C-alpha positions in Angstrom: -10.0 11.2 -11.5 -10.1 7.4 -10.9 -11.7 7.6 -7.5 -15.4 6.7 -6.9 -17.2 9.6 -5.3 -18.9 9.1 -2.0 -21.8 11.2 -0.5 -21.1 14.2 1.7 -21.6 14.2 5.4 -21.6 17.1 7.8 -18.5 18.4 9.6 -15.6 16.1 10.3 -17.4 13.0 9.0 -17.2 14.4 5.4 -13.5 15.1 5.9 -12.8 11.7 7.3 -14.6 9.9 4.5 -12.8 11.9 1.9 -9.5 11.4 3.6 -9.9 7.7 3.8 -11.1 7.3 0.2 -8.2 9.4 -1.1 -5.7 7.5 1.1 -6.9 4.1 -0.1 -6.9 5.2 -3.7 -3.3 6.4 -3.4 -2.1 3.4 -1.4 -3.7 0.9 -3.9 -2.2 2.6 -6.9 -5.3 4.0 -8.5 -3.4 7.2 -9.2 -0.1 7.1 -11.1 3.0 9.2 -10.0 2.7 12.8 -10.8 -1.2 12.7 -11.0 -2.4 16.3 -10.3 -5.3 16.9 -7.9 -7.2 20.1 -7.3 -9.3 21.1 -4.3 -12.1 22.1 -6.6 -12.0 18.9 -8.6 -11.9 16.6 -5.5 -14.6 18.6 -3.8 -16.8 18.2 -6.9 -16.1 14.5 -7.4 -17.0 13.7 -3.8 -19.8 16.2 -3.5 -18.3 18.0 -0.6 -17.3 21.5 0.2 -13.8 22.9 -0.2 -13.1 22.6 3.6 -13.0 18.8 3.9 -11.1 18.6 0.7 -8.5 21.1 2.0 -8.1 19.2 5.3 -7.7 15.8 3.5 -5.0 17.3 1.3 -3.2 18.7 4.3 -3.2 15.3 6.1 -2.1 13.4 3.0 0.6 15.9 2.3 1.9 15.5 5.9 2.0 11.7 5.4 4.0 12.0 2.2 1.1 10.7 0.0 0.8 14.0 -1.8 3.4 16.5 -2.7 3.0 20.3 -2.9 5.1 22.2 -5.4 6.4 25.8 -4.9 3.7 26.9 -7.3 1.0 25.3 -5.2 0.4 22.3 -7.5 -0.7 19.2 -5.5 0.1 15.8 -7.0 1.0 12.2 -6.2 4.8 12.0 -5.6 7.3 11.1 -8.3 9.9 9.3 -6.3 13.6 9.5 -7.1 15.7 6.3 -7.2 17.2 7.3 -3.9 13.8 7.7 -2.3 12.6 4.4 -3.7 15.7 2.7 -2.3 15.1 4.3 1.1 11.5 3.2 1.3 12.4 -0.3 0.2 14.9 -0.5 3.0 12.2 0.7 5.5 9.9 -2.0 4.2 12.6 -4.6 4.8 13.3 -3.4 8.3 9.7 -3.0 9.4 8.0 -5.9 7.7 10.6 -8.5 8.6 10.2 -7.5 12.2 6.4 -7.6 12.0 6.5 -11.0 10.4 8.9 -12.3 13.1 6.6 -11.1 15.8 3.6 -12.6 14.1 5.2 -16.1 13.8 4.5 -17.3 17.3 0.8 -16.5 16.8 0.5 -17.9 13.3 -2.0 -20.7 13.8 -3.4 -22.7 10.9 -6.5 -20.6 10.6 -4.2 -17.6 9.8 -2.3 -19.7 7.2 -5.5 -20.8 5.6 -6.7 -17.1 5.5 -3.4 -16.1 3.9 -3.7 -18.9 1.3 -7.2 -17.6 0.4 -6.0 -14.0 0.0 -3.1 -15.2 -2.1 -5.6 -16.9 -4.4 -7.2 -13.5 -4.9 -3.8 -12.0 -5.6 -3.3 -14.6 -8.4 -6.7 -13.9 -9.8 -5.9 -10.2 -10.0 -2.7 -11.0 -11.9 -4.6 -13.3 -14.3 -7.0 -10.4 -15.0 -4.2 -7.9 -15.4 -5.9 -5.8 -12.7 -3.0 -3.7 -11.3 -5.1 -2.0 -8.6 -6.7 -5.2 -7.4 -3.2 -6.8 -7.3 -1.8 -4.0 -5.2 -4.8 -4.0 -2.8 -4.9 -7.8 -2.3 -1.1 -8.0 -2.0 -1.2 -5.4 0.8 -4.1 -7.3 2.4 -1.9 -10.4 2.5 0.8 -8.6 4.3 -1.5 -6.7 6.6 -3.3 -9.9 7.6 0.0 -11.5 8.7 1.3 -8.4 10.4 -1.8 -7.9 12.5 -0.8 -11.0 14.4 2.3 -9.2 15.5 0.2 -7.1 17.9 2.5 -4.1 17.2 0.1 -1.4 16.1 2.7 1.5 16.0 5.0 -0.5 13.8 2.2 -1.6 11.5 1.1 2.1 11.2 4.6 3.0 10.2 4.6 0.3 7.5 1.2 1.5 6.2 2.6 5.0 5.9 5.4 3.6 3.7 2.9 1.7 1.6 0.9 4.9 1.2 4.0 6.8 -0.1 4.8 4.0 -2.5 1.3 3.4 -3.9 1.6 5.3 -7.2 5.2 3.9 -7.7 3.9 0.4 -7.1 1.3 1.0 -9.9 4.1 2.1 -12.2 6.2 -0.9 -11.2 3.4 -3.3 -11.9 3.4 -2.3 -15.5 7.1 -2.9 -15.8 7.0 -6.3 -14.2 4.5 -7.7 -16.6 3.4 -10.3 -14.0 1.9 -13.6 -15.2 1.6 -15.3 -11.8 1.3 -14.4 -8.2 4.3 -13.5 -6.1 6.6 -16.5 -5.7 7.7 -15.3 -2.3 4.1 -15.5 -0.9 4.4 -19.3 -1.2 7.7 -19.2 0.7 6.1 -17.0 3.4 3.3 -19.6 3.7 5.7 -22.5 3.8 7.9 -20.9 6.5 4.9 -20.0 8.6 3.8 -23.6 8.5 7.3 -24.8 9.4 7.8 -22.2 12.1 11.0 -21.2 10.3 11.8 -17.6 11.5 15.0 -17.1 9.5 13.3 -18.4 6.4 10.2 -16.2 7.0 12.3 -13.1 7.5 14.2 -13.8 4.2 11.0 -14.5 2.3 9.4 -11.3 3.5 12.5 -9.2 2.9 12.8 -10.5 -0.7 9.1 -10.1 -1.4 8.9 -6.5 -0.3 12.1 -5.2 -1.8 13.0 -7.1 -5.0 10.7 -5.3 -7.4 11.3 -1.8 -5.9 15.0 -2.2 -6.1 14.7 -3.3 -9.7 12.8 -0.1 -10.5 15.5 2.0 -8.8 18.3 0.5 -10.9 
């Protein structure tokens, strides 16, 4: 396991902590596609009983973050090319709309915050830290999209990120990045200029180009 254990807590608190920790680990690419998980192993790693582990598995399976085979094996999903293409299309639809809705509220303080986050993205690339790169890249996007004030739409986007987490880790190794995402600079420039068509194009390109390369 690549997940840092957390102390147990009674009742639903233990389940919620475990669920959130596993969810973050999957979303940020700590686990590769096809990584097997067991109730006993997760319960031991997190020092919890089997019940919260079972409930966390149930929720994550419902969200598409884990897959359950006919034999009962639980693992992170190994996505087909068709599924990657579908999820990339969902990112393009949801995130361009979120960015567009955020633009009227994109004051300079937000742009400066995004610039700071983008600096941490570049540092992660320089260190070759795939998990930090995925985490800070998603933080960049989430920080922008929060300004859209569209919580249901953002929740849908986060579910897509969750399903893609292990695949994004696999993709990072193939991309062999040496610098931060070029499209982030375009996103920042279009935010400053108030250029909605340019912003939508920059976001669409940023969230789909790598995934679609993986699917070809």
